[in-house]
C-alpha positions in Angstrom: -14.6 333.3 -107.8 -16.4 335.3 -105.2 -18.3 337.3 -107.6 -19.6 333.9 -109.3 -20.7 332.8 -105.8 -23.1 335.7 -105.3 -25.8 334.7 -107.7 -25.8 331.2 -106.5 -26.3 332.4 -102.8 -29.0 334.7 -104.2 -30.9 331.7 -106.0 -30.5 329.5 -102.9 -31.9 332.3 -100.8 -34.9 332.8 -103.1 -35.5 329.0 -103.1 -35.5 328.9 -99.5 -37.9 331.9 -99.2 -40.2 330.1 -101.5 -40.0 326.7 -99.8 -40.7 328.4 -96.7 -43.6 330.5 -98.0 -45.0 327.4 -99.4 -44.9 325.3 -96.1 -46.1 328.4 -94.5 -49.2 328.5 -96.4 -49.8 324.8 -95.9 -49.2 325.3 -92.1 -51.8 328.2 -92.2 -54.3 326.2 -94.1 -54.0 323.2 -91.8 -53.6 324.8 -88.3 -55.2 328.2 -88.4 -58.8 327.9 -87.3 -61.5 328.9 -89.9 -64.0 331.5 -89.1 -66.5 330.2 -91.6 -70.0 330.2 -90.3 -72.0 327.0 -90.9 -75.2 327.0 -92.9 -77.6 326.3 -90.2 -80.6 325.8 -92.5 -78.6 323.3 -94.4 -77.2 321.7 -91.2 -80.8 321.4 -89.8 -82.5 320.6 -92.9 -85.3 323.1 -92.4 -87.1 325.7 -94.6 -89.8 328.2 -94.1 -92.0 327.1 -91.1 -90.5 323.7 -90.7 -88.8 322.6 -87.2 -85.9 320.4 -86.9 -86.7 317.4 -84.6 -84.0 315.9 -82.3 -84.8 312.5 -80.6 -82.3 311.6 -78.0 -80.1 314.3 -79.6 -80.2 312.4 -82.9 -81.6 314.5 -85.8 -84.8 313.0 -87.4 -85.8 312.9 -91.1 -89.4 314.0 -90.0 -89.8 317.7 -89.6 -92.1 319.7 -87.2 -94.2 322.7 -88.1 -94.3 326.2 -86.3 -97.5 327.8 -87.0 -99.5 330.4 -84.8 -96.7 330.7 -82.4 -96.3 327.1 -81.3 -94.5 323.9 -82.5 -96.5 320.8 -83.7 -95.1 317.3 -84.2 -96.3 315.0 -87.0 -98.6 312.4 -85.5 -97.0 309.7 -87.6 -93.6 310.4 -86.1 -95.2 310.6 -82.6 -96.8 307.3 -82.8 -93.6 305.6 -84.2 -91.3 307.1 -81.7 -93.0 308.4 -78.8 -96.6 307.4 -78.0 -98.7 305.0 -80.3 -101.9 305.9 -78.3 -102.4 309.1 -80.0 -105.0 307.7 -82.5 -106.1 309.8 -85.5 -109.4 308.9 -87.2 -109.0 310.0 -90.7 -112.6 309.3 -91.5 -114.1 311.6 -88.9 -111.1 313.9 -88.6 -111.0 313.2 -85.0 -108.0 312.6 -82.3 -108.8 309.9 -79.8 -106.7 309.2 -76.7 -107.7 306.1 -74.6 -107.0 306.6 -71.0 -107.4 303.7 -68.4 -110.9 305.2 -67.2 -111.8 307.7 -69.9 -111.3 308.6 -73.6 -110.1 312.2 -74.7 -111.5 313.5 -78.0 -109.8 316.4 -80.0 -110.5 317.9 -83.5 -108.9 320.7 -85.4 -111.1 323.3 -83.4 -110.0 322.0 -80.0 -107.8 324.6 -78.3 -105.4 324.4 -75.4 -104.9 326.4 -72.3 -103.1 329.1 -74.4 -106.1 329.3 -76.8 -104.2 327.7 -79.7 -105.2 324.6 -81.5 -104.0 321.3 -80.2 -104.2 319.9 -83.8 -103.0 321.3 -87.0 -104.0 319.7 -90.3 -102.6 320.6 -93.7 -101.9 319.0 -97.0 -99.0 317.3 -95.5 -100.6 315.5 -92.9 -101.8 315.8 -89.2 -99.8 317.4 -86.5 -100.0 317.7 -82.6 -98.9 320.4 -80.4 -95.7 319.7 -78.6 -97.6 320.5 -75.3 -100.3 318.0 -75.9 -97.8 315.2 -76.6 -95.9 316.2 -73.5 -98.9 315.9 -71.6 -99.5 312.4 -72.2 -95.9 311.2 -72.6 -93.0 310.6 -70.5 -90.6 312.9 -72.3 -88.3 316.1 -71.8 -88.8 318.9 -74.1 -86.7 321.8 -75.1 -87.8 323.8 -77.9 -85.9 326.6 -79.7 -88.7 327.9 -81.8 -88.0 331.7 -81.3 -84.9 331.5 -83.4 -84.7 331.8 -87.2 -83.9 328.2 -87.5 -86.3 326.5 -85.4 -85.6 323.2 -83.6 -86.9 321.0 -80.7 -85.1 318.6 -78.6 -87.1 315.6 -77.2 -85.8 312.9 -74.9 -87.4 309.8 -73.8 -84.1 308.2 -72.5 -84.0 308.8 -68.7 -80.4 307.3 -68.2 -77.6 309.5 -66.7 -76.1 312.1 -68.9 -72.5 313.3 -69.1 -72.3 317.3 -68.3 -69.5 319.6 -68.5 -68.9 323.4 -67.7 -66.9 325.3 -70.3 -63.9 327.0 -68.7 -63.0 329.1 -71.6 -64.6 330.6 -74.7 -64.7 328.2 -77.8 -66.3 327.6 -81.0 -68.6 324.7 -81.5 -68.0 323.3 -85.0 -70.0 320.8 -87.5 -67.0 318.4 -87.2 -64.0 317.9 -85.0 -61.3 320.0 -86.2 -60.4 323.7 -86.6 -61.1 323.9 -90.2 -64.8 322.9 -89.8 -67.6 325.6 -90.0 -68.6 327.1 -86.8 -72.2 326.2 -85.5 -72.2 328.3 -82.4 -69.9 329.0 -79.4 -69.6 328.4 -75.8 -68.6 330.8 -72.9 -67.2 330.4 -69.6 -69.6 329.1 -67.2 -72.0 327.7 -69.9 -73.1 324.1 -69.5 -73.0 321.5 -72.1 -74.2 317.9 -72.4 -71.3 315.7 -73.6 -72.8 313.4 -76.2 -69.4 311.7 -77.2 -66.0 312.2 -75.7 -62.9 311.9 -77.6 -59.1 312.9 -77.0 -59.2 316.1 -78.4 -62.7 317.0 -79.4 -66.0 316.3 -77.6 -69.5 316.1 -79.2 -71.8 318.4 -77.3 -75.3 319.8 -77.2 -75.1 323.4 -76.1 -77.5 325.4 -73.9 -78.6 327.4 -76.9 -79.8 324.2 -78.6 -77.1 323.2 -81.0 -75.0 320.0 -81.5 -71.5 320.3 -82.7 -67.8 319.6 -81.8 -65.7 321.6 -79.3 -62.3 321.3 -78.0 -61.8 319.1 -75.1 -59.4 321.5 -73.4 -62.0 324.1 -73.1 -64.2 322.0 -71.1 -64.0 321.3 -67.4 -64.4 317.7 -66.1 -67.2 315.6 -67.0 -70.1 314.8 -64.4 -73.0 312.7 -64.5 -76.5 313.7 -64.0 -79.6 311.7 -63.9 -82.9 313.3 -65.2 -85.9 313.2 -63.1 -89.2 312.5 -64.6 -92.5 314.0 -62.8 -94.6 312.2 -65.4 -97.3 309.9 -63.9 -97.9 307.1 -66.0 -101.5 305.8 -66.5 -102.3 302.6 -64.7 -104.3 300.1 -66.6 -105.7 298.0 -63.7 -106.4 294.3 -64.8 -109.0 291.9 -63.6 -107.7 288.5 -63.0 -109.2 285.3 -61.6 -108.0 284.0 -58.4 -107.1 280.7 -59.9 -105.5 279.4 -63.1 -107.8 279.8 -66.1 -109.2 276.5 -67.7 -111.3 277.7 -70.6 -113.3 275.8 -73.1 -114.8 277.2 -76.2 -118.3 276.2 -77.0 -118.9 276.7 -80.7 -122.4 277.2 -82.0 -123.8 278.6 -85.3 -127.6 278.5 -84.3 -129.8 279.1 -81.1 -130.4 275.4 -80.9 -126.7 275.0 -79.9 -127.3 276.5 -76.4 -129.2 273.1 -75.5 -126.0 271.2 -75.8 -124.3 272.8 -72.8 -125.4 270.2 -70.1 -124.2 267.2 -72.1 -120.9 268.9 -73.4 -120.1 270.2 -70.0 -120.8 266.9 -68.2 -117.9 265.4 -70.2 -115.3 267.9 -68.7 -113.4 268.2 -65.4 -111.7 271.2 -64.3 -113.3 273.9 -66.5 -113.8 277.2 -64.9 -114.6 279.4 -67.8 -116.8 278.7 -70.7 -116.8 280.9 -74.0 -119.9 280.4 -76.2 -119.5 281.7 -79.7 -122.6 283.8 -79.6 -121.7 287.1 -81.3 -120.6 287.7 -84.9 -120.3 290.8 -86.7 -122.6 291.1 -89.8 -121.6 294.4 -91.3 -119.2 297.4 -91.3 -121.4 299.4 -89.2 -120.9 297.5 -85.8 -124.0 295.4 -86.0 -123.7 291.8 -84.8 -125.7 288.3 -84.8 -126.5 287.4 -81.1 -127.2 283.7 -80.1 -127.0 284.8 -76.3 -129.2 282.9 -74.0 -130.0 283.8 -70.4 -130.8 280.3 -69.3 -127.3 279.2 -70.7 -125.5 281.8 -68.4 -127.8 280.8 -65.2 -126.7 277.1 -65.8 -122.8 278.0 -66.1 -123.1 280.3 -63.0 -125.0 277.5 -61.0 -122.0 275.2 -61.9 -119.5 277.8 -60.8 -118.3 278.7 -64.4 -117.4 282.3 -65.5 -119.2 283.2 -69.0 -116.8 285.0 -71.6 -119.0 285.3 -74.7 -117.0 285.5 -77.8 -117.4 287.8 -80.7 -115.8 287.1 -84.2 -115.3 289.0 -87.5 -115.7 285.7 -89.6 -118.5 287.0 -92.0 -117.4 287.9 -95.5 -119.5 291.0 -95.3 -117.2 292.4 -92.5 -114.2 294.4 -93.4 -112.2 294.6 -90.2 -110.4 297.8 -91.4 -113.4 299.8 -92.6 -115.3 298.8 -89.6 -112.7 299.6 -86.9 -111.5 302.8 -88.5 -114.4 304.9 -87.6 -114.6 306.1 -84.0 -118.4 306.2 -84.1 -118.7 302.7 -85.3 -116.3 301.4 -82.5 -118.4 303.4 -80.0 -121.7 301.9 -81.2 -120.3 298.5 -81.0 -118.7 298.8 -77.6 -122.0 300.3 -76.2 -123.9 297.3 -77.8 -121.6 294.8 -76.3 -121.8 296.4 -72.9 -125.6 296.1 -73.1 -125.3 292.5 -73.9 -123.0 291.9 -71.0 -125.5 293.7 -68.6 -128.6 292.0 -70.0 -127.1 288.4 -69.7 -124.9 288.8 -66.9 -121.7 288.0 -68.8 -118.4 287.8 -66.8 -116.3 288.5 -69.7 -115.9 289.3 -73.6 -113.5 287.2 -75.8 -112.4 288.8 -79.0 -111.7 286.5 -81.7 -110.8 288.7 -84.7 -108.8 286.7 -87.4 -107.7 287.0 -90.8 -107.3 290.9 -90.5 -104.7 292.7 -92.7 -101.7 294.8 -91.5 -103.6 298.1 -92.4 -106.5 297.2 -89.8 -104.2 296.5 -87.1 -103.8 299.9 -85.6 -107.7 300.3 -85.5 -108.2 296.9 -84.0 -105.7 297.9 -81.2 -107.5 301.2 -80.5 -110.8 299.2 -80.3 -109.3 296.9 -77.7 -108.1 299.9 -75.7 -111.6 301.6 -76.1 -113.3 298.5 -75.0 -111.0 297.9 -72.2 -112.5 301.1 -70.3 -116.0 300.1 -69.7 -115.0 296.5 -69.2 -112.6 297.7 -66.4 -115.3 299.8 -64.9 -117.9 297.1 -64.9 -115.6 294.2 -63.9 -116.0 292.5 -67.2 -112.8 290.3 -68.0 -111.6 291.2 -71.6 -109.5 288.6 -73.5 -107.9 288.7 -76.8 -107.3 285.7 -79.1 -104.0 285.8 -81.2 -102.0 283.5 -83.5 -98.7 282.3 -82.5 -96.2 285.2 -83.2 -94.8 285.5 -86.4 -93.4 288.1 -88.7 -96.6 288.7 -90.7 -98.8 289.3 -87.8 -97.1 291.5 -85.2 -99.5 294.3 -86.1 -101.9 292.6 -83.8 -99.7 294.4 -81.2 -99.5 291.9 -78.3 -97.6 294.2 -76.2 -100.5 296.8 -76.2 -102.7 294.1 -75.5 -100.9 293.0 -72.7 -101.2 296.6 -71.2 -104.9 297.2 -71.6 -106.5 293.8 -71.7 -106.8 291.2 -68.9 -105.8 288.1 -70.7 -103.8 287.6 -74.0 -104.6 284.2 -75.5 -102.4 282.3 -77.8 -104.0 280.1 -80.4 -101.3 277.5 -80.3 -102.5 275.5 -83.2 -102.9 275.6 -86.9 -99.2 275.2 -87.6 -100.3 273.2 -90.6 -103.7 274.4 -91.8 -106.2 273.4 -94.6 -104.8 274.4 -97.9 -101.1 274.2 -96.9 -98.5 271.5 -96.7 -99.3 268.4 -94.7 -98.0 268.4 -91.0 -98.7 268.7 -87.4 -101.5 271.0 -86.0 -99.2 271.7 -83.1 -95.8 270.4 -82.6 -94.1 270.8 -79.3 -91.6 273.3 -80.5 -94.1 275.3 -82.3 -96.2 275.6 -79.1 -93.2 276.4 -77.0 -91.9 279.1 -79.5 -95.2 280.6 -79.5 -95.3 280.9 -75.7 -91.7 282.4 -75.6 -92.2 284.8 -78.1 -95.5 286.1 -76.5 -93.9 286.3 -73.2 -91.2 288.7 -74.6 -94.3 291.0 -75.1 -96.8 290.2 -72.5 -96.6 289.4 -68.7 -96.9 285.6 -67.8 -99.7 286.5 -65.6 -101.8 287.6 -68.4 -101.1 284.8 -71.0 -103.3 281.9 -71.8 -102.1 279.1 -74.3 -104.9 277.5 -76.0 -104.5 273.8 -77.1 -106.1 271.8 -80.1 -108.8 269.2 -79.3 -108.5 268.2 -83.0 -106.0 267.1 -85.5 -106.1 266.7 -89.2 -105.7 263.7 -91.5 -103.9 264.7 -94.6 -104.4 263.0 -98.0 -101.5 263.4 -100.6 -103.6 262.5 -103.5 -102.7 260.6 -106.6 -103.5 263.6 -108.4 -100.6 265.6 -106.5 -102.8 267.5 -104.5 -102.7 267.7 -100.9 -106.0 267.9 -98.9 -107.0 267.6 -95.3 -110.0 267.0 -93.0 -110.3 268.2 -89.5 -111.2 265.7 -86.7 -111.8 265.9 -83.1 -109.4 263.9 -80.8 -112.1 261.3 -79.9 -113.0 260.9 -83.6 -109.4 260.7 -84.9 -108.5 258.0 -82.4 -111.4 256.0 -83.6 -110.3 256.6 -87.2 -106.7 255.2 -86.5 -108.4 252.3 -84.7 -110.7 251.5 -87.4 -108.1 251.7 -90.1 -105.3 249.8 -88.2 -103.0 252.6 -88.7 -99.7 251.9 -86.9 -98.6 254.9 -84.8 -94.9 255.7 -83.9 -93.8 258.3 -81.3 -91.9 261.4 -82.8 -89.9 262.9 -80.0 -89.2 266.1 -82.0 -92.8 266.5 -82.7 -94.0 265.5 -79.4 -96.8 263.5 -81.2 -97.6 260.1 -82.5 -97.5 259.9 -86.3 -99.1 257.3 -88.7 -99.8 256.9 -92.5 -102.2 254.8 -94.4 -102.1 254.1 -98.1 -105.3 254.2 -100.0 -107.0 254.3 -103.4 -107.2 258.1 -102.7 -103.6 258.4 -101.8 -101.3 258.5 -98.9 -102.9 259.5 -95.7 -100.9 261.0 -92.8 -101.8 261.9 -89.4 -100.0 263.7 -86.6 -102.1 262.5 -83.7 -103.4 264.8 -80.8 -104.1 262.6 -77.8 -103.4 262.3 -74.0 -99.6 262.2 -74.4 -99.2 265.1 -76.7 -101.6 267.3 -74.9 -99.9 266.3 -71.6 -96.6 267.9 -73.1 -98.2 271.0 -74.0 -99.8 271.3 -70.4 -96.2 270.8 -69.2 -95.2 273.9 -71.1 -98.0 275.9 -69.5 -96.8 275.1 -66.2 -93.2 275.4 -66.9 -93.6 279.0 -68.0 -96.2 279.6 -65.0 -98.8 281.1 -67.5 -102.3 282.3 -66.5 -104.0 279.1 -67.8 -105.2 277.1 -70.8 -107.7 277.4 -73.4 -109.2 274.6 -75.3 -110.7 274.3 -78.8 -113.4 273.1 -78.8 -115.8 271.6 -76.3 -117.0 268.4 -77.6 -114.0 267.3 -79.5 -112.3 265.5 -76.6 -112.6 262.2 -75.0 -113.6 262.5 -71.3 -110.2 261.0 -70.0 -108.5 263.7 -72.0 -109.5 266.2 -69.0 -107.1 264.2 -66.8 -104.2 265.8 -68.7 -105.7 269.2 -68.9 -106.7 269.9 -65.5 -104.5 272.6 -63.8 -105.5 271.7 -60.5 -104.2 268.2 -60.4 -100.9 267.4 -58.6 
């Protein structure tokens, strides 16, 4: 019996050894730290002269460039993430940066203090030296471009950061866990920025410029440090009137229109700014038609009115993107406008650029920046007309307008327009939403809300087509009276509504008059705006001004 038991014990022993070996191997595979080094080129996503870009410690898809001993950042990425004011003129191959009182120009031949180019242009695009960007932008930069795998960390977040000092040596790994490849290591006394703290592993940025995970036990206590900025932000000083603005646009299409000033202004009350539509661009080279009249300005000034002359882009011969995308053309136009302002003693310039496409937005914004400089210097008020904010017109960049221009005007009308569906020109919710959405981007002391002195009579034709005709308030009220149209107040619209069956079809009107205009004026007061604009002079009955006046109790 004993002889037979020996093989059994041997077999059991072998099984135990194999089992122990199996679990031992599994233990080693799971718990013994790997010494595998991470592929840094793959981790950073860089090859050759490329530089990995981190923004607020997040690796970006965009890549920088390392040439001639310095790091360059793609201008497109800079515009989108750091500073939109670096404007690259692709036509004239020129970098333009508008400051409050001057414009800085640079091209590929411009060098910095170290004698190296500020701009690098290649087949992939345009790049700006990191020093140039930092000179005009409130950022912190840490460049590790002396290493094989180049990277630069840029921070524009100035909130408190978590910091910790390493108490013992430890590997920094791609992911949390001892089996993750090693990125770099920390040694006692080295300092890390703790980006994310967990129970056993912390995500950190190391002093040698890598991001990875380190065991929590190897770090000391976490402390908070608030970074301090030494950047001096440019101050764009604004010109503002010492009373609420009550602006009336005076539309004219010929020199003879100037003669109507006396009769039209006599019908008003409380107006302190008049904006004659004197200037219209005529081509893509910065030329414009002028209807300006010195006697008109003198009459206005004698009545205590400011004159903000309007310029528009309504001509079919004008492509705003082409015109505005050339620095030399913008400069020519600005110089010409300043000459007009001096010649006629203008108090302001009103920009009314409508119907521009998204591609023109960045160029139009640059024009506003550049025009604001001589306006600011000469004390000329710069105001800009805008649609009610909507997803399709955000490229008008109201936020930047609110920084560099003096007044941002909401054209609080054309909710329903010729060629579209029948409806109100400016329902009360439409107007209020336009104000609120604009105030989300522009300070209230710069916002003027413009109201319509017109309405539309819509015809839903027997042929199934919808057409409309625009009428001034005075004429629309006469039309309602002449046709015995019964009006009913629509609380949700803040307007009277009426309809009339005719041989042409069903006619509909959402009438603008004293009550509806009064509600819009209530919104201007409710949101404490800078004032009101009125389109247009001559459309209104005299008694309407009792509602429009901002100085009444």
